[in-house]
Biopython code that builds the backbone (N, CA, C, O; Angstrom):
import numpy as np
from Bio.PDB.StructureBuilder import StructureBuilder

atoms = [
    (1, "MET", "N", (-5.510, -6.949, 3.630)),
    (1, "MET", "CA", (-6.020, -5.857, 2.814)),
    (1, "MET", "C", (-4.815, -5.050, 2.315)),
    (1, "MET", "O", (-3.947, -4.681, 3.106)),
    (2, "ASN", "N", (-4.761, -4.778, 1.016)),
    (2, "ASN", "CA", (-3.610, -4.048, 0.491)),
    (2, "ASN", "C", (-3.828, -2.538, 0.560)),
    (2, "ASN", "O", (-4.937, -2.062, 0.800)),
    (3, "GLU", "N", (-2.745, -1.803, 0.345)),
    (3, "GLU", "CA", (-2.799, -0.346, 0.494)),
    (3, "GLU", "C", (-3.749, 0.330, -0.486)),
    (3, "GLU", "O", (-4.339, 1.360, -0.160)),
    (4, "ASN", "N", (-3.904, -0.230, -1.675)),
    (4, "ASN", "CA", (-4.829, 0.374, -2.642)),
    (4, "ASN", "C", (-6.274, 0.281, -2.166)),
    (4, "ASN", "O", (-7.053, 1.219, -2.336)),
    (5, "THR", "N", (-6.624, -0.841, -1.577)),
    (5, "THR", "CA", (-7.975, -1.023, -1.042)),
    (5, "THR", "C", (-8.223, -0.074, 0.125)),
    (5, "THR", "O", (-9.276, 0.558, 0.208)),
    (6, "ILE", "N", (-7.251, 0.020, 1.023)),
    (6, "ILE", "CA", (-7.376, 0.918, 2.174)),
    (6, "ILE", "C", (-7.508, 2.361, 1.699)),
    (6, "ILE", "O", (-8.366, 3.107, 2.173)),
    (7, "GLU", "N", (-6.652, 2.740, 0.763)),
    (7, "GLU", "CA", (-6.667, 4.101, 0.221)),
    (7, "GLU", "C", (-8.023, 4.424, -0.402)),
    (7, "GLU", "O", (-8.576, 5.497, -0.162)),
    (8, "GLN", "N", (-8.555, 3.513, -1.192)),
    (8, "GLN", "CA", (-9.839, 3.756, -1.848)),
    (8, "GLN", "C", (-10.965, 3.864, -0.829)),
    (8, "GLN", "O", (-11.852, 4.704, -0.979)),
    (9, "ARG", "N", (-10.944, 3.034, 0.196)),
    (9, "ARG", "CA", (-11.961, 3.131, 1.257)),
    (9, "ARG", "C", (-11.910, 4.495, 1.933)),
    (9, "ARG", "O", (-12.942, 5.122, 2.169)),
    (10, "LEU", "N", (-10.699, 4.945, 2.240)),
    (10, "LEU", "CA", (-10.534, 6.233, 2.903)),
    (10, "LEU", "C", (-10.994, 7.369, 1.999)),
    (10, "LEU", "O", (-11.693, 8.273, 2.457)),
    (11, "ILE", "N", (-10.621, 7.340, 0.740)),
    (11, "ILE", "CA", (-11.054, 8.370, -0.208)),
    (11, "ILE", "C", (-12.573, 8.391, -0.304)),
    (11, "ILE", "O", (-13.182, 9.460, -0.260)),
    (12, "ASN", "N", (-13.186, 7.228, -0.435)),
    (12, "ASN", "CA", (-14.650, 7.160, -0.531)),
    (12, "ASN", "C", (-15.320, 7.741, 0.708)),
    (12, "ASN", "O", (-16.324, 8.446, 0.600)),
    (13, "THR", "N", (-14.774, 7.452, 1.870)),
    (13, "THR", "CA", (-15.341, 7.989, 3.109)),
    (13, "THR", "C", (-15.198, 9.504, 3.153)),
    (13, "THR", "O", (-16.137, 10.204, 3.532)),
    (14, "LEU", "N", (-14.041, 10.013, 2.771)),
    (14, "LEU", "CA", (-13.835, 11.463, 2.779)),
    (14, "LEU", "C", (-14.761, 12.165, 1.792)),
    (14, "LEU", "O", (-15.260, 13.252, 2.083)),
    (15, "VAL", "N", (-14.993, 11.568, 0.645)),
    (15, "VAL", "CA", (-15.934, 12.138, -0.330)),
    (15, "VAL", "C", (-17.329, 12.203, 0.272)),
    (15, "VAL", "O", (-18.014, 13.215, 0.132)),
    (16, "ARG", "N", (-17.760, 11.140, 0.940)),
    (16, "ARG", "CA", (-19.088, 11.130, 1.567)),
    (16, "ARG", "C", (-19.238, 12.228, 2.613)),
    (16, "ARG", "O", (-20.330, 12.762, 2.803)),
    (17, "PHE", "N", (-18.146, 12.564, 3.292)),
    (17, "PHE", "CA", (-18.193, 13.595, 4.325)),
    (17, "PHE", "C", (-17.879, 14.993, 3.789)),
    (17, "PHE", "O", (-17.759, 15.940, 4.567)),
    (18, "GLY", "N", (-17.744, 15.130, 2.469)),
    (18, "GLY", "CA", (-17.576, 16.451, 1.875)),
    (18, "GLY", "C", (-16.141, 16.915, 1.700)),
    (18, "GLY", "O", (-15.879, 18.117, 1.649)),
    (19, "PHE", "N", (-15.209, 15.972, 1.606)),
    (19, "PHE", "CA", (-13.801, 16.322, 1.416)),
    (19, "PHE", "C", (-13.225, 15.638, 0.173)),
    (19, "PHE", "O", (-12.243, 14.902, 0.274)),
    (20, "PRO", "N", (-13.830, 15.875, -1.007)),
    (20, "PRO", "CA", (-13.367, 15.178, -2.210)),
    (20, "PRO", "C", (-12.055, 15.731, -2.771)),
    (20, "PRO", "O", (-11.427, 15.096, -3.619)),
    (21, "HIS", "N", (-11.644, 16.897, -2.308)),
    (21, "HIS", "CA", (-10.498, 17.594, -2.879)),
    (21, "HIS", "C", (-9.158, 17.222, -2.238)),
    (21, "HIS", "O", (-8.113, 17.689, -2.692)),
    (22, "LEU", "N", (-9.171, 16.405, -1.210)),
    (22, "LEU", "CA", (-7.941, 16.082, -0.499)),
    (22, "LEU", "C", (-7.169, 14.961, -1.191)),
    (22, "LEU", "O", (-7.757, 14.062, -1.791)),
    (23, "GLN", "N", (-5.851, 15.033, -1.096)),
    (23, "GLN", "CA", (-4.997, 13.968, -1.619)),
    (23, "GLN", "C", (-4.732, 12.979, -0.492)),
    (23, "GLN", "O", (-4.406, 13.369, 0.629)),
    (24, "VAL", "N", (-4.874, 11.717, -0.799)),
    (24, "VAL", "CA", (-4.688, 10.662, 0.196)),
    (24, "VAL", "C", (-3.792, 9.586, -0.396)),
    (24, "VAL", "O", (-4.004, 9.133, -1.521)),
    (25, "THR", "N", (-2.793, 9.185, 0.372)),
    (25, "THR", "CA", (-1.999, 8.020, -0.004)),
    (25, "THR", "C", (-1.884, 7.114, 1.216)),
    (25, "THR", "O", (-1.860, 7.579, 2.356)),
    (26, "VAL", "N", (-1.814, 5.830, 0.956)),
    (26, "VAL", "CA", (-1.589, 4.850, 2.018)),
    (26, "VAL", "C", (-0.446, 3.959, 1.558)),
    (26, "VAL", "O", (-0.491, 3.388, 0.468)),
    (27, "ASP", "N", (0.585, 3.843, 2.402)),
    (27, "ASP", "CA", (1.722, 3.011, 2.013)),
    (27, "ASP", "C", (1.526, 1.558, 2.452)),
    (27, "ASP", "O", (0.515, 1.213, 3.064)),
    (28, "SER", "N", (2.493, 0.727, 2.135)),
    (28, "SER", "CA", (2.369, -0.710, 2.399)),
    (28, "SER", "C", (2.360, -1.045, 3.890)),
    (28, "SER", "O", (2.013, -2.163, 4.271)),
    (29, "GLN", "N", (2.734, -0.095, 4.726)),
    (29, "GLN", "CA", (2.706, -0.289, 6.176)),
    (29, "GLN", "C", (1.403, 0.207, 6.798)),
    (29, "GLN", "O", (1.215, 0.107, 8.010)),
    (30, "GLY", "N", (0.498, 0.744, 5.964)),
    (30, "GLY", "CA", (-0.776, 1.247, 6.463)),
    (30, "GLY", "C", (-0.739, 2.687, 6.929)),
    (30, "GLY", "O", (-1.670, 3.153, 7.586)),
    (31, "VAL", "N", (0.333, 3.401, 6.594)),
    (31, "VAL", "CA", (0.445, 4.809, 6.980)),
    (31, "VAL", "C", (-0.291, 5.663, 5.950)),
    (31, "VAL", "O", (0.044, 5.658, 4.765)),
    (32, "ALA", "N", (-1.296, 6.393, 6.424)),
    (32, "ALA", "CA", (-2.081, 7.266, 5.553)),
    (32, "ALA", "C", (-1.510, 8.675, 5.619)),
    (32, "ALA", "O", (-1.285, 9.208, 6.705)),
    (33, "GLU", "N", (-1.276, 9.276, 4.456)),
    (33, "GLU", "CA", (-0.822, 10.663, 4.398)),
    (33, "GLU", "C", (-1.938, 11.504, 3.800)),
    (33, "GLU", "O", (-2.479, 11.185, 2.742)),
    (34, "LEU", "N", (-2.272, 12.585, 4.497)),
    (34, "LEU", "CA", (-3.339, 13.488, 4.082)),
    (34, "LEU", "C", (-2.719, 14.805, 3.647)),
    (34, "LEU", "O", (-1.946, 15.406, 4.394)),
    (35, "ILE", "N", (-3.054, 15.261, 2.434)),
    (35, "ILE", "CA", (-2.485, 16.490, 1.891)),
    (35, "ILE", "C", (-3.610, 17.340, 1.320)),
    (35, "ILE", "O", (-4.515, 16.832, 0.658)),
    (36, "GLY", "N", (-3.545, 18.634, 1.584)),
    (36, "GLY", "CA", (-4.528, 19.555, 1.039)),
    (36, "GLY", "C", (-4.890, 20.622, 2.045)),
    (36, "GLY", "O", (-4.214, 20.804, 3.057)),
    (37, "SER", "N", (-5.970, 21.327, 1.748)),
    (37, "SER", "CA", (-6.444, 22.407, 2.610)),
    (37, "SER", "C", (-7.865, 22.140, 3.055)),
    (37, "SER", "O", (-8.685, 21.610, 2.305)),
    (38, "VAL", "N", (-8.138, 22.519, 4.297)),
    (38, "VAL", "CA", (-9.487, 22.440, 4.854)),
    (38, "VAL", "C", (-9.836, 23.808, 5.429)),
    (38, "VAL", "O", (-8.961, 24.654, 5.613)),
    (39, "ALA", "N", (-11.114, 24.017, 5.709)),
    (39, "ALA", "CA", (-11.581, 25.339, 6.124)),
    (39, "ALA", "C", (-11.250, 25.676, 7.575)),
    (39, "ALA", "O", (-10.982, 26.833, 7.898)),
    (40, "THR", "N", (-11.268, 24.676, 8.446)),
    (40, "THR", "CA", (-11.097, 24.956, 9.876)),
    (40, "THR", "C", (-10.188, 23.921, 10.531)),
    (40, "THR", "O", (-9.927, 22.856, 9.971)),
    (41, "SER", "N", (-9.715, 24.255, 11.721)),
    (41, "SER", "CA", (-8.913, 23.282, 12.465)),
    (41, "SER", "C", (-9.769, 22.094, 12.900)),
    (41, "SER", "O", (-9.265, 20.981, 13.044)),
    (42, "ASP", "N", (-11.073, 22.336, 13.110)),
    (42, "ASP", "CA", (-11.980, 21.223, 13.421)),
    (42, "ASP", "C", (-12.060, 20.248, 12.253)),
    (42, "ASP", "O", (-12.059, 19.034, 12.454)),
    (43, "ASP", "N", (-12.131, 20.780, 11.021)),
    (43, "ASP", "CA", (-12.136, 19.917, 9.834)),
    (43, "ASP", "C", (-10.843, 19.106, 9.761)),
    (43, "ASP", "O", (-10.865, 17.918, 9.439)),
    (44, "ARG", "N", (-9.728, 19.750, 10.060)),
    (44, "ARG", "CA", (-8.428, 19.075, 10.026)),
    (44, "ARG", "C", (-8.428, 17.888, 10.991)),
    (44, "ARG", "O", (-7.999, 16.789, 10.639)),
    (45, "ALA", "N", (-8.908, 18.122, 12.194)),
    (45, "ALA", "CA", (-8.966, 17.057, 13.199)),
    (45, "ALA", "C", (-9.965, 15.974, 12.802)),
    (45, "ALA", "O", (-9.711, 14.787, 13.007)),
    (46, "PHE", "N", (-11.101, 16.381, 12.232)),
    (46, "PHE", "CA", (-12.134, 15.427, 11.822)),
    (46, "PHE", "C", (-11.616, 14.492, 10.732)),
    (46, "PHE", "O", (-11.819, 13.280, 10.798)),
    (47, "VAL", "N", (-10.948, 15.059, 9.734)),
    (47, "VAL", "CA", (-10.407, 14.244, 8.645)),
    (47, "VAL", "C", (-9.352, 13.272, 9.186)),
    (47, "VAL", "O", (-9.318, 12.110, 8.782)),
    (48, "ALA", "N", (-8.509, 13.734, 10.081)),
    (48, "ALA", "CA", (-7.501, 12.850, 10.678)),
    (48, "ALA", "C", (-8.161, 11.722, 11.459)),
    (48, "ALA", "O", (-7.686, 10.587, 11.447)),
    (49, "SER", "N", (-9.257, 12.042, 12.137)),
    (49, "SER", "CA", (-9.996, 11.029, 12.890)),
    (49, "SER", "C", (-10.594, 9.976, 11.959)),
    (49, "SER", "O", (-10.544, 8.779, 12.240)),
    (50, "ILE", "N", (-11.158, 10.441, 10.853)),
    (50, "ILE", "CA", (-11.699, 9.508, 9.856)),
    (50, "ILE", "C", (-10.590, 8.573, 9.372)),
    (50, "ILE", "O", (-10.772, 7.358, 9.301)),
    (51, "ALA", "N", (-9.446, 9.160, 9.043)),
    (51, "ALA", "CA", (-8.334, 8.351, 8.536)),
    (51, "ALA", "C", (-7.870, 7.337, 9.575)),
    (51, "ALA", "O", (-7.643, 6.171, 9.252)),
    (52, "SER", "N", (-7.732, 7.776, 10.811)),
    (52, "SER", "CA", (-7.185, 6.880, 11.835)),
    (52, "SER", "C", (-8.121, 5.733, 12.192)),
    (52, "SER", "O", (-7.676, 4.708, 12.709)),
    (53, "THR", "N", (-9.404, 5.895, 11.922)),
    (53, "THR", "CA", (-10.362, 4.827, 12.228)),
    (53, "THR", "C", (-10.714, 3.973, 11.009)),
    (53, "THR", "O", (-11.553, 3.076, 11.094)),
    (54, "THR", "N", (-10.073, 4.255, 9.884)),
    (54, "THR", "CA", (-10.283, 3.448, 8.684)),
    (54, "THR", "C", (-9.571, 2.105, 8.858)),
    (54, "THR", "O", (-8.382, 2.076, 9.174)),
    (55, "PRO", "N", (-10.287, 0.993, 8.657)),
    (55, "PRO", "CA", (-9.647, -0.321, 8.800)),
    (55, "PRO", "C", (-8.404, -0.444, 7.915)),
    (55, "PRO", "O", (-8.444, -0.141, 6.722)),
    (56, "GLY", "N", (-7.309, -0.890, 8.514)),
    (56, "GLY", "CA", (-6.059, -1.063, 7.788)),
    (56, "GLY", "C", (-5.081, 0.083, 7.959)),
    (56, "GLY", "O", (-3.892, -0.077, 7.683)),
    (57, "VAL", "N", (-5.558, 1.240, 8.410)),
    (57, "VAL", "CA", (-4.666, 2.378, 8.638)),
    (57, "VAL", "C", (-4.004, 2.193, 10.004)),
    (57, "VAL", "O", (-4.678, 2.012, 11.018)),
    (58, "THR", "N", (-2.669, 2.241, 10.006)),
    (58, "THR", "CA", (-1.920, 2.054, 11.250)),
    (58, "THR", "C", (-1.509, 3.370, 11.890)),
    (58, "THR", "O", (-1.371, 3.455, 13.110)),
    (59, "SER", "N", (-1.311, 4.401, 11.067)),
    (59, "SER", "CA", (-1.004, 5.734, 11.575)),
    (59, "SER", "C", (-1.314, 6.755, 10.490)),
    (59, "SER", "O", (-1.537, 6.409, 9.331)),
    (60, "VAL", "N", (-1.324, 8.036, 10.898)),
    (60, "VAL", "CA", (-1.712, 9.108, 9.979)),
    (60, "VAL", "C", (-0.652, 10.201, 9.989)),
    (60, "VAL", "O", (-0.236, 10.668, 11.049)),
    (61, "LYS", "N", (-0.219, 10.604, 8.795)),
    (61, "LYS", "CA", (0.621, 11.796, 8.629)),
    (61, "LYS", "C", (-0.322, 12.898, 8.160)),
    (61, "LYS", "O", (-0.742, 12.923, 7.003)),
    (62, "ASN", "N", (-0.643, 13.795, 9.063)),
    (62, "ASN", "CA", (-1.613, 14.838, 8.745)),
    (62, "ASN", "C", (-0.884, 16.070, 8.223)),
    (62, "ASN", "O", (-0.352, 16.863, 9.001)),
    (63, "GLN", "N", (-0.864, 16.223, 6.908)),
    (63, "GLN", "CA", (-0.221, 17.363, 6.255)),
    (63, "GLN", "C", (-1.253, 18.410, 5.830)),
    (63, "GLN", "O", (-0.951, 19.300, 5.035)),
    (64, "LEU", "N", (-2.465, 18.299, 6.362)),
    (64, "LEU", "CA", (-3.527, 19.229, 5.980)),
    (64, "LEU", "C", (-3.243, 20.614, 6.534)),
    (64, "LEU", "O", (-2.761, 20.765, 7.656)),
    (65, "ARG", "N", (-3.551, 21.624, 5.727)),
    (65, "ARG", "CA", (-3.410, 23.019, 6.135)),
    (65, "ARG", "C", (-4.790, 23.621, 6.290)),
    (65, "ARG", "O", (-5.715, 23.287, 5.549)),
    (66, "VAL", "N", (-4.920, 24.510, 7.256)),
    (66, "VAL", "CA", (-6.164, 25.258, 7.418)),
    (66, "VAL", "C", (-6.053, 26.480, 6.518)),
    (66, "VAL", "O", (-5.134, 27.288, 6.661)),
    (67, "ALA", "N", (-7.003, 26.609, 5.585)),
    (67, "ALA", "CA", (-6.991, 27.724, 4.638)),
    (67, "ALA", "C", (-7.244, 29.032, 5.377)),
    (67, "ALA", "O", (-8.085, 29.105, 6.273)),
    (68, "LYS", "N", (-6.507, 30.052, 4.985)),
    (68, "LYS", "CA", (-6.724, 31.360, 5.593)),
    (68, "LYS", "C", (-7.938, 32.005, 4.951)),
    (68, "LYS", "O", (-8.118, 31.939, 3.735)),
    (69, "PRO", "N", (-8.778, 32.633, 5.779)),
    (69, "PRO", "CA", (-10.004, 33.250, 5.230)),
    (69, "PRO", "C", (-9.714, 34.400, 4.294)),
    (69, "PRO", "O", (-10.641, 35.011, 3.761)),
]
sb = StructureBuilder()
sb.init_structure("model")
sb.init_model(0)
sb.init_chain("A")
sb.init_seg("    ")
for serial, (resi, resn, name, xyz) in enumerate(atoms, 1):
    if name == "N":
        sb.init_residue(resn, " ", resi, " ")
    sb.init_atom(name, np.array(xyz, "f"), 0.0, 1.0, " ", f" {name:<3s}", serial, name[0])
structure = sb.get_structure()
């Protein structure tokens, strides 16, 4: 499975869970990088969990920030 396929799967999953605004990249080694803002630290952990369990993802660089209220 190539990185574009993995990336698209991850993006589609995040959209289904209500995170369409996040930037996602997956490199040729399967490393997913998550960039953007989420509302809570629980959301940050949840998105990272989704990414890490996506088939083809080998590791996650979680660059997500928790937005200040």
